[in-house]
Structure formats: structure tokens, C-alpha cells
C-alpha positions in Angstrom: -9.1 17.5 -6.4 -6.9 18.3 -3.4 -5.2 15.4 -1.7 -5.1 15.8 2.1 -1.9 14.4 3.7 -0.9 13.6 7.2 2.9 13.1 8.0 3.9 10.7 10.8 7.6 10.6 11.7 9.4 11.0 15.0 12.1 13.2 13.4 11.0 16.8 13.3 13.3 17.6 10.4 11.8 14.8 8.3 8.3 16.0 9.0 9.2 19.6 8.1 11.1 18.6 5.0 8.4 16.4 3.6 5.8 18.9 4.6 7.4 21.7 2.7 7.9 19.6 -0.3 4.3 18.4 -0.5 2.8 21.8 0.4 4.5 23.2 -2.7 2.4 21.1 -4.9 -0.9 22.7 -6.1 -2.9 19.4 -5.6 -1.5 18.4 -2.2 -2.4 19.8 1.2 -0.6 18.8 4.4 -3.3 18.9 7.1 -1.2 17.8 10.0 1.7 15.8 11.4 2.5 13.4 14.2 5.6 12.5 16.2 4.6 9.0 17.1 2.1 6.3 16.1 -0.5 7.1 18.8 -0.6 10.7 17.6 -0.8 9.5 14.0 -3.9 7.4 14.8 -5.5 10.3 16.7 -4.7 12.9 14.1 -5.9 10.7 11.3 -9.3 10.1 13.0 -9.6 13.8 13.7 -8.4 15.3 10.4 -9.6 12.5 8.0 -6.7 12.7 5.5 -6.6 10.9 2.2 -3.1 9.7 2.7 -0.9 9.1 5.8 2.8 9.0 5.4 3.7 6.5 8.1 7.2 6.0 9.5 7.9 2.5 10.8 10.1 3.1 13.8 8.4 5.5 16.1 7.9 5.8 19.9 4.7 5.0 21.9 3.2 3.1 19.0 5.3 2.0 16.0 4.1 2.5 12.4 3.0 -1.1 12.0 0.8 -1.1 15.1 -0.5 2.3 14.1 -1.4 1.1 10.7 -3.3 -1.9 12.1 -5.1 0.3 14.6 -6.0 2.9 12.0 -7.2 0.6 9.2 -8.6 -2.2 11.3 -11.6 -0.2 12.5 -12.4 1.7 9.3 -14.5 0.1 6.7 -14.0 3.0 4.2 -11.1 3.3 1.8 -9.7 6.3 3.7 -7.1 6.9 4.7 -4.5 5.2 2.5 -1.3 4.5 4.4 2.1 4.9 2.6 4.9 3.4 4.7 8.2 5.3 4.9 11.1 2.9 5.5 14.7 1.9 4.9 16.0 -1.5 3.7 16.8 -2.7 7.2 13.1 -2.6 8.1 11.8 -4.9 5.3 10.1 -7.3 7.7 8.0 -4.5 9.1 7.2 -3.4 5.6 5.7 -6.8 4.6 3.7 -6.9 7.8 2.5 -3.4 7.1 1.2 -4.5 3.7 -0.6 -7.3 5.4 -2.1 -4.8 7.8 -3.6 -2.9 4.9 -0.9 -0.3 3.9 -1.1 0.6 0.2 2.6 0.5 -0.3 5.9 1.8 0.9 8.6 4.3 -0.1 12.2 4.4 0.9 13.2 7.5 2.9 16.0 8.3 0.6 13.9 8.3 -2.5 14.0 11.4 -4.8 11.5 14.1 -4.1 9.6 13.4 -7.3 9.1 9.8 -6.2 7.5 10.9 -2.9 5.1 13.3 -4.7 4.3 10.6 -7.2 3.7 8.0 -4.5 1.2 10.2 -2.6 -0.8 10.7 -5.8 -0.7 7.1 -6.8 -1.9 5.9 -3.4 -4.5 8.6 -3.1 -5.9 7.6 -6.5 -6.7 4.1 -5.1 -3.7 2.2 -6.6 -1.0 0.5 -4.7 2.6 1.5 -4.9 3.8 -1.9 -6.2 5.3 -1.2 -9.6 9.0 -0.6 -8.6 11.2 -3.6 -9.1 12.5 -3.3 -5.5 8.9 -3.8 -4.2 8.3 -6.9 -6.4 11.6 -8.4 -5.1 10.8 -7.7 -1.5 7.3 -9.2 -1.6 8.6 -12.3 -3.4 11.5 -12.6 -0.8 9.2 -12.5 2.2 6.5 -14.6 0.7 9.1 -17.3 0.2 10.0 -17.4 3.9 8.5 -20.2 5.9 5.3 -19.2 7.6 2.0 -20.7 8.5 0.0 -20.6 5.3 -3.6 -19.5 5.7 -6.3 -21.6 4.0 -7.5 -20.2 0.7 -10.6 -18.0 1.4 -13.7 -19.5 -0.2 -14.1 -16.2 -2.1 -11.1 -17.1 -4.1 -13.2 -19.9 -5.7 -15.6 -17.2 -6.9 -13.1 -15.7 -9.2 -13.5 -16.4 -12.9 -10.5 -18.0 -14.7 -9.7 -14.6 -16.3 -9.9 -12.9 -12.9 -7.6 -15.5 -11.4 -5.2 -14.9 -14.2 -5.3 -11.1 -13.6 -4.7 -11.6 -9.9 -1.6 -13.7 -10.6 -0.3 -10.9 -12.8 -1.0 -8.3 -10.2 0.9 -10.4 -7.7 3.9 -10.4 -10.1 3.9 -6.6 -9.9 2.4 -5.9 -13.3 0.7 -2.7 -14.0 -2.7 -2.5 -15.7 -1.0 -1.5 -18.9 1.3 -4.4 -18.7 -1.5 -6.8 -17.9 -3.6 -5.5 -20.8 -0.6 -6.0 -23.2 0.0 -9.6 -22.0 -3.7 -10.6 -22.2 -4.3 -8.6 -25.4 -7.3 -6.7 -24.0 -8.1 -3.1 -23.3 -6.7 -1.4 -20.2 -10.2 -0.5 -19.1 -11.1 -4.2 -19.2 -8.2 -4.9 -16.9 -9.4 -2.1 -14.5 -12.8 -3.8 -14.5 -11.3 -7.2 -13.6 -9.2 -5.6 -10.9 -12.3 -3.9 -9.4 -14.2 -7.2 -9.4 -11.3 -9.1 -7.8 -11.0 -6.6 -5.0 -14.8 -6.6 -4.4 -15.1 -10.4 -4.3 -12.1 -10.8 -2.0 -13.1 -7.8 0.1 -9.6 -6.2 -0.3 -8.7 -2.5 0.0 -6.4 -2.4 -3.0 -3.7 -4.1 -5.0 -1.3 -4.3 -2.1 -3.5 -6.6 -0.2 -4.3 -8.6 -3.4 -0.6 -9.3 -3.8 -0.2 -10.4 -0.2 -3.2 -12.7 -0.5 -2.1 -14.2 -3.7 1.3 -15.2 -2.2 0.0 -16.3 1.2 -2.7 -18.5 -0.2 -0.3 -20.2 -2.6 -2.0 -18.9 -5.8 1.4 -17.5 -6.8 4.8 -18.8 -5.7 7.8 -16.6 -5.1 9.8 -16.2 -8.2 7.0 -16.8 -10.6 
């Protein structure tokens, strides 16, 4: 399976560098690039990529607004948005996750991490395993904000599904959840799929945000 990638960044050297790196992989195909958020939305709609590498700080339309615009009117699972950022843009990262992004990657991450991230996100998972991501989500979930009421769908989860959702929100992988609950990893995958379907979420990233914002999980748990 070939993963189609669109690169959105206002720096030409970044686009070219990432493009060359990804194009060298046999399973990745760079289908286009964009220099601002508006171009990213237009190109994504035209080229239908599997993954969009989205910079946060761009002219015309920033990465956050572009993510909202791109994902807000698409009922399908494509494309997946992988946010490119630096530590000083963490607020934007959290908002991007709320908007439907599947995760984020630091711009100074090793090349192997970028390639891995694209594959993980394209596969339908969220890039939420790294410790830094767990810390950031917990940090921003702990900040004062207007808490949304729990969606009625949350009550539809079984006790085991609720337990799995809590563990997802703590940044646990399926393998780690399976070990803790002493069940098969395939069983965990089934639970995760049912959770996403019942809560009408795109992926684990949105599940994490929902769990914190509804108070199902408290920061630091």
C-alpha cells in the first residue's frame, strides 16, 4: 500500500527536505506541497492525500484553522493530519488535536521519527505514544477551561470500554493496555474500535481530548 502525503509548510527548504526524505521510502508518495494553510486545504481536496503534514504557523491561513477547515467538512477518515510544531506552539497543538488532528511531531525530530509518524497516522492510529505527548496533553487538560458536558454517548460505553478509554487517555498503547487488563491485544483493538464508533471520533487523539475535557480522566492520573 502506498501512502500519499501532502506537505504544508511556509518554508521552501522544509518542504523540499521533508519531501526528499519521504519520497525515498518505497511505501510513501509525496503528491504535492503547499506554502500556506489555504493552499493546503485546496491541495488536499484536489489531491486526496492519506496524510497531510501541517505546519502550525503559516500565512493566509494558519495550520490550526486549515485543520479545522479541512476536517470539519469531511465525514471520511481521510486525510489524517499530522501537525509539525515546536515547543513554543504547544497551545496550538492542543487546539489542533481538538480540531481532529491525529497527532503532532516536533520539527527537529530525527528523520526516522518523521517516517514512522506518517506510517502510524496513515494506519489509523494516533501519534500519542511518546512521553512528551502525554505530558503536553495532561498539562493543557489541567488548565482552567469551560468544561463541556459529558456527551450522552459516553454513558453507552460498557465498564470495560470506559476502562480502556481511560488507559488510552493516559497514553497507553494497545500492547500496554492488553498487558494491564490481561487480555489479548486483538481484544483491545476491538474495544478501541467500538469506543470510537460509539463516541463518533476519528481516532485515539480525539478520544484522549474527550476523556480529559469531559472529566473522565484528570490530569496526572
